[in-house]
C-alpha positions in Angstrom: -3.8 22.6 -24.0 -0.1 22.1 -23.6 2.8 23.8 -21.9 6.1 23.5 -20.3 7.4 24.3 -16.8 11.0 25.4 -16.6 12.7 24.9 -13.2 16.4 25.3 -12.3 18.7 25.4 -15.3 16.0 27.0 -17.5 16.3 30.2 -19.6 14.2 31.9 -16.9 16.8 31.2 -14.2 19.3 33.5 -16.0 17.0 36.5 -15.5 16.3 36.1 -11.7 18.6 35.6 -8.7 15.6 34.4 -6.6 13.8 31.1 -7.4 10.4 32.7 -8.1 9.2 30.2 -10.6 10.4 27.2 -8.6 8.6 28.5 -5.4 5.5 29.3 -7.4 5.2 25.7 -8.7 6.1 24.1 -5.4 3.4 26.1 -3.6 0.9 24.7 -6.1 2.1 21.2 -5.2 1.3 22.1 -1.6 -2.2 23.1 -2.6 -1.9 26.9 -2.9 -3.9 28.7 -5.6 -2.9 31.9 -7.4 -3.1 35.2 -5.4 -4.2 38.5 -6.7 -1.1 40.2 -5.2 1.5 41.3 -7.8 4.3 41.1 -5.2 3.6 37.5 -4.3 5.3 34.5 -5.9 1.8 33.1 -6.3 0.7 35.9 -8.7 -0.1 34.2 -12.1 2.4 36.4 -14.0 6.1 36.2 -12.9 8.4 39.0 -11.9 11.9 38.7 -10.4 11.0 40.9 -7.4 8.1 38.6 -6.2 8.5 36.9 -2.8 6.8 34.7 -0.4 4.4 36.9 1.6 2.9 36.8 5.1 -0.3 35.1 3.8 1.7 32.2 2.5 3.9 31.8 5.5 0.9 32.0 7.9 -0.9 29.2 5.9 2.3 27.1 5.9 2.6 27.6 9.7 -1.0 26.6 10.2 -0.6 23.5 8.0 2.5 22.3 10.0 0.8 23.1 13.3 -1.5 20.1 12.9 -0.7 17.3 15.3 0.6 14.3 13.3 -1.6 11.3 13.6 -2.4 8.2 11.7 -5.7 7.7 9.8 -6.3 4.0 9.4 -9.5 2.9 7.7 -11.1 -0.1 6.1 -10.8 0.5 2.4 -12.7 -2.6 1.3 -14.3 -5.7 2.7 -15.9 -8.8 1.4 -17.4 -11.5 3.7 -19.3 -14.8 3.2 -20.5 -17.4 5.7 -20.8 -21.1 5.3 -22.4 -22.7 8.3 -20.4 -21.5 11.3 -17.4 -20.5 9.2 -16.6 -17.0 8.0 -14.4 -16.2 5.0 -13.4 -12.5 4.6 -10.9 -10.3 2.9 -10.3 -6.8 4.2 -8.0 -4.1 3.0 -6.9 -1.6 5.6 -5.0 1.7 4.7 -3.4 4.6 6.4 -3.9 8.1 4.9 -2.5 9.8 8.0 0.8 11.5 8.7 2.5 8.8 10.9 2.7 5.0 11.2 -0.2 3.3 12.8 1.2 0.7 15.2 -0.1 -2.2 17.2 -3.2 -2.5 15.0 -5.8 -5.1 15.8 -8.9 -6.1 13.9 -11.7 -6.7 16.4 -14.6 -8.8 15.0 -18.1 -8.5 16.5 -21.5 -10.2 16.2 -23.1 -7.0 15.0 -26.6 -8.2 16.0 -25.6 -8.4 19.7 -22.5 -6.0 19.6 -20.6 -9.0 21.1 -16.9 -9.4 20.4 -16.1 -12.8 18.9 -12.6 -12.4 17.7 -9.4 -10.4 17.5 -6.6 -10.5 14.9 -3.3 -8.7 15.0 -2.2 -6.6 11.9 1.2 -5.2 11.1 2.1 -1.5 11.3 0.7 0.5 8.4 2.8 3.4 7.3 1.3 6.6 5.7 0.1 5.9 2.1 0.3 2.2 2.5 -2.2 -0.6 2.8 -2.4 -4.2 4.0 -4.8 -6.9 3.0 -6.0 -9.6 5.4 -7.5 -12.7 3.9 -9.0 -15.2 6.3 -10.7 -18.5 5.5 -12.8 -20.6 7.9 -12.9 -18.2 10.9 -15.1 -20.1 13.3 -18.2 -18.2 14.5 -19.8 -19.1 17.8 -23.1 -19.7 16.0 -24.4 -20.2 12.5 -27.3 -17.8 13.4 -25.0 -14.7 13.2 -26.2 -12.6 10.2 -24.2 -9.5 10.6 -20.6 -9.0 11.4 -18.8 -5.7 12.5 -15.1 -5.2 11.8 -13.2 -2.6 13.9 -9.6 -1.4 13.5 -8.0 -0.6 16.8 -4.6 0.9 17.2 -2.4 2.4 20.0 -1.6 5.3 17.7 -3.8 8.4 17.8 -6.1 8.6 14.7 -7.6 11.5 12.9 -11.0 9.9 12.2 -12.1 6.9 14.3 -15.5 6.7 12.6 -13.9 5.2 9.4 -12.2 2.4 11.4 -15.5 0.4 11.5 -17.5 -1.5 8.8 -20.4 -3.9 9.2 -21.4 -6.6 6.7 -24.4 -8.8 6.3 -23.5 -12.5 5.9 
């Protein structure tokens, strides 16, 4: 229901020369759960002789062996058509580990899979988003009923399938 976490400078610190509690809580921040090993810093009950064990170090090594890439995706999209003009607002985000650079938004007539436009976006850093709002984008025909938006970048991406969204207009 309620509780406190004491880190450096706490009463607990006076008892141990090794930062058992601090490491325990930081490993939770990194996604680790409690372990059923009384000698591990991730055991739910603290003891000054607990340490980081091989299981923890191997999981950390595996986590940091992942190739850093971007993961840009279309977070939201609204689009309307009036005659041959398209109005749209698109929010693109990056939940990857590195900047996504040289991003372009390719626009297609989804009915014919025919590219009808291309817009340049800025670099999107990890954890950031950018919103593109366009009014009166000229379509080649008023008979287009479905548009596909595709984010393309020169940066390697974890999941390309989320870089594309189609909308009926």
